[in-house]
C-alpha positions, 0 to 999 in steps of 0.5 A: 825146313819146318819142324814138322817136316824134320820130325817125319821119317822117310817111308823108304831108304835106298842102300847103294848102288855099290860096285864090288867084285865085278857086280853092282848091288843095291837094296831098298827098305820100305818102312821096316821091311828090307828087300833082298839085295839086287845084283847086276852087271850094270847099274841099269840092271840093278835099277830095273830090278828095284823098279820091278820090286817096287811095282810088285809092292805097289800092286800088293798095296792096291790089292789091299786097298780094293779088299778094304774098300769092299769090306767097308762098302758092302755092309753100308750098301746093304743098310742103305737099301734095307728099309725094314728092320730085318737083320743084315746077313 
């Protein structure tokens, strides 16, 4: 493993799954934001809950990307299409 790779930190950490008192439990931490614990009668139920959670997080990230793209594309398109020295509103 390279020195650079060993210095990088993981974007996520999975805790579990663990089986206790008749139920499976697991959680995931994305950067420093920890998810609520996921509980289920089987590992598969917990896995489905975690995948759903990650899908929701990915959806929120994609929404943020779209807003960011629009914020940066809007003014530049106006400047490129504005031949006069009129202020951009």
